N, C-alpha and C positions, 0 to 999 in steps of 0.2 A: 504494500500500500504506500503511495507517495507520502512524503513527509507532511505536506499541508493537510492531507486527509487524516493522518494520525493526530495532528494538532487539533483538528476539528472534533475528532472522536473524543479526545481527552477533555476538550472544552465542553462538549455535550454532556459527558459524564459528570463534570463539575457542576454544570447548571442543573441537571436533574437531581444530582445528589443534594444540591443546595435547596431544592424544593421542600425536602423533609424538614430542614431547619426553619425555613420561612413558615411552613404550616405549624410547626410546634410553637413558634412565637406568636402567631396571629390567631390560632384557633381558640384560645381561651377567651379572647375578646369578641370574636365574631360568631363562633359556633361553626360546626362542620359544613352545613349546607350554605349559609351565607358566605363563608369563605370560598367554597368551591364556586359559587355563583359569581363573586367578585373576580375570582381568578379567570374564569372562562370568558366573562363579559369583557374585561379589559384586554385579554388576548384576542378576542374576536374583533374588537374595535381596531386594534393594531394591525391584524392580518387583513381586515376588510379595507383599511386605508391603503395598505400595500397593494392589494388586489386592484383597487380603483386606480392607483397611480400607475400600475403596470398593465392595466386593462386586461386583467386575468380573473374576471368574475366567474365564480363557480356556477355550474348549470343547476341552479336551485329549482327552476320550473320543472325540469324533466327528471331529476334525480333526488328530489327532496326526501322521498321515503328512505332511500338508502343512507342519505346524509343524517337523517334523524336517528336511524339505528346506530350508526357509527358514533354520532355525537353523544347518545345516551350511554352506550355500552363501553366506548373507548375513552370517554371524557367525563361526563357528568357523574356516572356511578362510581368509577374508581377514584376520582378526585375527592368526592364526598366521603368515601370510605377511608381513604388515606388520611384525610383531615380528621375524621373521627378517631382513627388509631393514634394520631399524633398527640392526643390528649392523655394517652395511657402507656405508651411504650416509647423507648428511646429512638432517636433518629436512626441509629445503626440497625436496630431490629426491623424497622419499616423498610429500609433500603435493602437489607438482605432478603426479606420476604418478597420484595418486588422482583428480585432476580429469579423467582420461580416461574415467571410468566412464560419463557420459552419452553419450560417443561410441560406446562399445561397446553401450550401450543402444539407440542409434539403429539400429545394424547388426542387433541381435537383434530389435528391433521390426519391421524390414522383413522379416526372414526368418521369424520365429516368428509374429508377429501380422499380417503382411502390411500393415504401415503404409507409406504412400506416402513414398518417398525424394525429397525436394525438392532443388533445386540447392543451396540453402543448407546442407542436411544433408550433401550430398556434399562441398561445399567445406570444411565443418567437419571432416569425416573426414580429408581431405587435409592440412589445417592441423595437426590433432592429431597425425597420424602424423609429419609433418615436425618438429613440436615434440619428439616423443620421440626422433627421430633426432638432433636437435641436442643435446638434453639428454644423451644417452649418448655420441655420437660426437665432438662438438666439444670436444676436450680436448687439451692439450699432449702428453700421453702416452696410449697405448692403455689403455682401462679394463681392470682386472684381472678375473680369472674371478669373484672374489667379488662385485665391483661389478655385473658383468653378470647374475649369478644374482639379486642383490638387485633390480635393475631388473626382471628377468623376474618375480620374485615380486610386486612392486608391480603390474605390469600384469595378472597373473593374478588378483590380489585385486580390482582394479578391474573386470575382466571378470566375476568372480563376483558382485560387487554388481549389475552389469547383468543377469546371468542371473536373480538372485533377484528383481529388481524386475519383470521380465517374468513370471516364474513367479507371483509374488504377485498381479499384475494378472489373471492367468488363473484362478488357483485360490482366492485368498483375498480377492477384491474385496468380498465381502459381510461379511467379518469386521471387527469394530472394529479400528482401527489400534493402539490400546493393547494389545489382546489379542495381535495379531501380534507386537508388540515384546516383550511379556512372555514369551509362549510360545517365541519363537525364542531368547531368551537361555537359558531353561531347557533347551531341546533342545540348544543349543550346548554347554552345560555337560556334559550327559551324553555328547555326542559326543567332547569333548576328554578327558574322564576316561578313556576307553578307550585313548587314545594316551599317557597319562602313564607307564605301565610301560616304554615304549620310549624314554623321554627321561631326562635327568638335570638336576639343579639345580646349576650351578657354584658359587653362593654367593659371598661371604657375603651373607645377607639382613639388611641393616642397617635401622635405623629410617627412614633417608632413602629407601631402596629401597621399604620398606613404604608410606611416605607417597605415593610416586609411583604405586604399584599402586592404592592407594585412590583417588587423584585420577583415575587412568585409568578405574577401574571406575564410580565414582559420578559424577564430573563429566563425563568424556568419553564415557560409555556410557549409564548410567541416566538422568541429567538431560538429556543431549543427545538421547536418543531421545524423551523426553517433549516437549521443545521442538520437535523435528522434526515429530512427528505433530500437535502443536498447530498448527504452521504449515500443514501439509497440510490440516487441517480448516478453518482460518480464511482462509487465503490461496490454497489450491489447490496441487496438486503441482508445477505449472510454476513458480510463484514460489518455492516451497520449495526447488526444485532450484538456484535461483540462489546458494544457499550455496556451491556448487561454485566459483564465481568468487572467493570470499573465502578459501577454504582455503589456496591457495598463499601468499597474503599473510600470513596468520597463522602458517602453518608456518614461513615464512622469518623472520618477526618474532620468534617465540618461540625459534627456533633461535639467532638472533643474540643475543637478550637473555639467555637462560638457559644456553646452551651455548657462546656465543662463536663460532658458526659464521659463516663469511664467505660472502657471495653471489658466485658466479662468473658470468662472462659467459654461459656456456652454460646455466646455470640460469635466468637472467633471460630470455634469448632463447627458450629452449625453453618456459619457463613462459608467456610472452606468446602464443606460437603455440598452445599447448594450451588456454589459457583462451579465446582467440579462436575456436578450433575448437569448443570446448564451447558458447560463446555462439551460434554459428551452428547447432549441432546442436539446441539447445533452442528455437530460434525456431519459432513456430507457422507 
């Protein structure tokens, strides 16, 4: 891979890893659903502005159903679930569990797309599941109900990413990647606004909280999506997915640097197994 694409890959991992820090800071003041709504709405505005400037408006009229599905499953649902989890588990735990998405993708690909399951993929699945078990279960004390629900939320979010990737491959393969990214953010914003009346905002929303929301929306969502789809276009989807290996590293690093979170033995051991399982799953 050319050096400039490697640099983009590392930058993308840093931005996506930083999203867990932004969420952990902002979610106590906004709540999970309002935070997810603010994130996708600001990102949608930024991407729509870019689409208008470059005259690359997505085909909303003809593909709105598919865009809605991707927007809900790939954006609205996982963003809200990860925001919920940020209230109860460290940044490193969320980042590590996010790395299970390609493992779920391999399972869905075999079931939905009838892709061949190799021995390496099967071994990757076993390693990934073992890593999750260690991450959750290998602790001096039993995990609380809140922690278990947060872990479940992260796993459902990772599963939703996998579902959306397979759905996109089947239904939107001929649509430009930028159009899918832009339209899905718009659709997610409309989906989450419907849930706002059933939520509350704990507050207070300080300037520091607002800055984290902006960083989450612009840096970890709008810019990150642009980098990701550029990598897909220039390096291919297989290489672009290697960003998954770096997410736990940056999640743990940013959690340590900005939040003072400590790395536990179970996080490291579970993370190693999950990343190893993901690596086997992504092997051709």
